[in-house]
N, C-alpha and C positions, 0 to 999 in steps of 0.2 A: 270831853276828857282830854287832857294833854297827852301827846304822844309820849309813851314811856321810853326810857333810855335803853331798854334791853328786852330780850325775850328769854324766858327761862322755862324749865320743864313744868308740867302741870302739877301743882301742889296745893290746889284749892286757893288760888290767889287771883288777883285781878289779871285780866288779859292785857298783855303789853305788846308793843308793836315793833320796837327797834331790834332787828335780827342781827345782833353783833356778837353774841357769845358762841364759841365753837362747839359744836356738835349738840348742836342742838341746844344749844346754850348760846350765850352772847359774850363778846369781849367785855371785860369788866375792869373796874379800878376803884380803891378807897380814897377818901378825901384826906390823905395824910401828907401829900406833897405840898399842898397849898390850900388856903381857905380864907375866910373872911378875917380881917385883922381885929384888933381891939376896938373899943367904942370910939367913934369920932363924931364930930359935928357933921351931920349928914345933910345932904341936899337931895330931895326926892322930887321926881316929876313923873307924870303918867304918859306912857307912850302908846300910840296906836299900833295895830299889828303891822302896818306898813313901815312905821318908824322902827319897830323892833327888827323887822326883816333887814332893813338897811344897816342898822347898827351891828346886828349879828353877822352880816356879810363882812363888815369891816373887821370884826373880831376874828372871824374864821380865816380871813386872808392874812391877818397879822400872825395868827397862831400857826398857820401853815408854813409861813416863812421861818418862824422860830423853831419849828419841828423839822426843817429841811435836813439838818445834820443828825437828827435822832430825837426820840422822845420816849417817855414811859408813862404808865398810868396805873392807878390802883383803884379798886372798887370794893365796897362792902354793901351787902343787901340783906334785908330781913323781911320776911313775910310771916307774921305770927312767930312761931317757934322755929321756923325754917330760916337758916342763915347761910350766907355764901360770901366768898371773897375771890378776888382775882388780881394778879399782878401781870402787867404786860410791858415788855421791853422791845423797842423797835430800833434796829440799826439800819437806817435808811441808806447810809453810804455804802454798806456792804450787802444790802438786800436781804436782811434776815430779821426774824422776829421770834420772841419767846413768849409763850402764854402759860401761866400757871394758875389754876383755879380749883376751888373746893366748894362744891355745892352739897350741903347737907351731910358733910363728913366724908365725901367721896372725892379725894384729890385726883387731879388730872393735869397733864401738861402737854404742850405741843410746840414744835419748832416749825417755822415756815421759812423756806429758803428760795429766793427768787431764781427761777430758771432750773431748779433742781427738784423740788418736791417738799414733802412734809414728813416730820417725825412725830408719831403719836405715842404717848405713854401706854404701855400694855398693862391693863388692870383686870380684865375679865378672867374668870377662873379657868375657862377652857384653854385660852391662849397660854396662861401661866403653866397649866398642866402639860400642854403640848411642848413648851420650851423645856420643861423638866425632862420629858420623855426624849427630846432631841439632845439632851445633855448640854443645854445652853441656858441654865437658870440665871446667869448674870445679865442676860439681855433685858433691857427695860423699854426700848422703843422699837416700833415697827416703822420702816421707811417706805413711803410710797413715792415712786419716781414720777415726776410730771414736769416737763420742761416749760409748760405754760404757767406754772405757779408764779403769782405776783402778790405783792403786799396789798394791792387794791382789788384782787380777784375774789372769787367765791370763798377761797380758804384764807383770805387776807384779813387785814385789820382796818381797812379804810373807814368802815362805819364808826369806829371808835376813835379815829384820828382827830386831833384838835381842830384840823381844818374842815372836818365834816360833822363833828358831833352835834352842832347846832342846826344842821340843815332842816331837821323836821320840826324845829321849834319856832319857825318864823311866821306862823299864822295866828299868833295870839298877841293880845295887848299885854303890857307889862308895867310894873312900877320900877323906875330906874333910880337907884340911890348912889350918889357920888360921895366918897369919903374924902377927908382932908388929905390923905396920903396919895390921892389920885386914883385909887382903885374904885371899881364900880360893881354894884350888885344889880341884877335884873331879877324881878320876882314875877313869875307867870302863874296864874291861878285859873282853874276852871273845873266845875263839877266835882269838887272835893279833892282835886289834884293840885299840888303846888310844886313848882320847880324854881330853885334859886340858883342863878348862874353868877359865879364870881370871876371878875376880870381884873388883871393886875393894872398898875399905873402905866405899864408899857403897852397895854392893850391886848395882852394874850390871855387865852382862857386858862384859868387857874384850877377851878373846881366847880362842881355842881351838886346840888342836893335835890333829890326828888322824893316827894311824899304823896301817897295816895290813900284816901279814906273811902274810896269808891266801894270797896267790899267791907260790909259792916262787921264781918267776922275776922278780917285780917287787915291791919295797916301794912302798907307796902312802902318800904323806904330804900333808897339807893343813894350812896355817896361816892362821887367820883373825884379824882384828883390827878393833875397832870404835872410832869416835869419835862424840861427841855434840855437838849444838848446831846453830844455824841454818846452812843451806847455800844456795848460789846456783848455779843451773843456767842457763847461757847457751845458748839454743837456736840451731840453725843458721840462718843468714840465708836470705832468699829466693833469693839467687844461688847458694847452696850446696845447694838443695833442689829436688826434682822430685816430683810426685805419682806414686803407684804406677800410676794409670790412664795417665798420659802416658808414663811409662817403658815400660809395656806396649805402647803404640803404637810406640814406637821399636824395641823388641825384635821386634815383628811385621814391621816394614819391614826390619829388619836381615836377617831370614830370608825376605824376600819371594819371591825367585826359587825356592828349594826348595819353598815353600808353594804357589806357582802350579803348579809342575811336579807336585807331589803330587796336588792336587785334580783336575788334568787327567787324570792316570792313573786316579784313582778313578772319575771320570765316564765315561771310556771303558769301563772294566771293568763298571761298574754298568749302563750302557746295553746292553752285550752280554748281560749276565745277564738283564735285563728283556725283551730281545727273544727270549730262549730259543731261539736257533737260527734264528729267522726274520729277515726283512729288517728292518734298523734304520730306524725312521721318524725323520725329521728332528725332528718334534714331541717324540718320546720322548727323543731325544738332548738336545734343549734343556731339557726339563723335568728330566731326571735331573741334568744339569750344574748347573742353577740350584739344585737341592736340595742337591747336594754342596758347592757354593760357599757356600751359606747356612750349612751345618753347620760348615764350616771357619772361616768368619768368626765364627760364634758361639763356637767353641772358642777362637779367638784373642782374642775380645773386642774385635775391631777390624773395621770394615767396609772391609777392605783390597782384597779380590779382587772383581772385577766381571765381568760377562758382557755380551756384545752379539751379537745374532743376525746371522749372515752367510748368504750363499747356501749352502744345503745343510747348514748346521750352526750352530755357535756359537763365539764367541771368548771365551777366558778370559784376563784380564789384570789387572795392577796396576802402579801408577806410584809410585815413591818420591818423596815431596814434598821431601825434602832433597837427594838426589842426582840427581833427575829421570830416573833410569833406569827402564826399563820391562821387565817380564817378561810374555810373552804366548804363548799357544798357540791354535791353531784346531783344533776337532774337526769332522769332517764324516762324515755317514752315507754309506756306500758299500756298498750291497747288504746283505750279512750282516756287514759289517765296519765299524769306525770308524777313520778315518784321523786321525792327530794330526800337526800340523806346527807347528814353532816359528816364531813370527812376531815 
């Protein structure tokens, strides 16, 4: 089976290997920028895997030079009734990239900035609700700062770049067809999979079509296309952006009440376990509760839940800075029991 050009979420489709799409997805592109030309008098020859590897190395090197100032790509895929598309723009000169994709009707986008970090579109309901609570509904992207970010790193686009796209396709024989205009097609086939690579007369990768019939229930098709030249990536404005740390604060407070209730129950249970059937000491109850609250705050990454000693026990509480609502419980030692009251 040919190495597939991307990896996508599980939707009862063939397993594919190229991990190029973002989040768990792959970087993608439609065959709209370039493709095979009209019919010409063709000359076809059969190439061994070694000959394909050598020619693809030349195409990749030429394409990498053409992409040095910038490049873009489009993709369309279909697996049965499941469809997807993606548009990718890479400004190599200024070290930025933009990826927009839609898998099964769920649009997403991302910006990658070398030496700064990534901007990811916020679409999940909890985050949108948290932003509404924080009175920042106009925010569309969450920014994650990371000075190690690069275009060829884990969050980057190297796997989809014209200079690397063919790296995994060099172990198969192919049929090479040269057209009168100087462009070339390479057709690779194995085990029901076919990949056709289109190369311009200038020797750069123009597009690729991938078809798999390996899954009898779903045909899997992907169409890629490349364009070359300087690109411009306009980053989200400050008003459209929130830091990941600050969004995390909002999410913590969005779930403040259940978090306070949870840690209260944990503290009561842990205090009884530590008392081991004996009378629960007030000091034990307070110490255990403070430890559990500290652990939950650490897990949340937000110092949200607080404690206060009261007669015979301890109060666990939190106050939402945006809604000003409070969630609170009081735990008290009562012989061999711990009483919990909502306050």
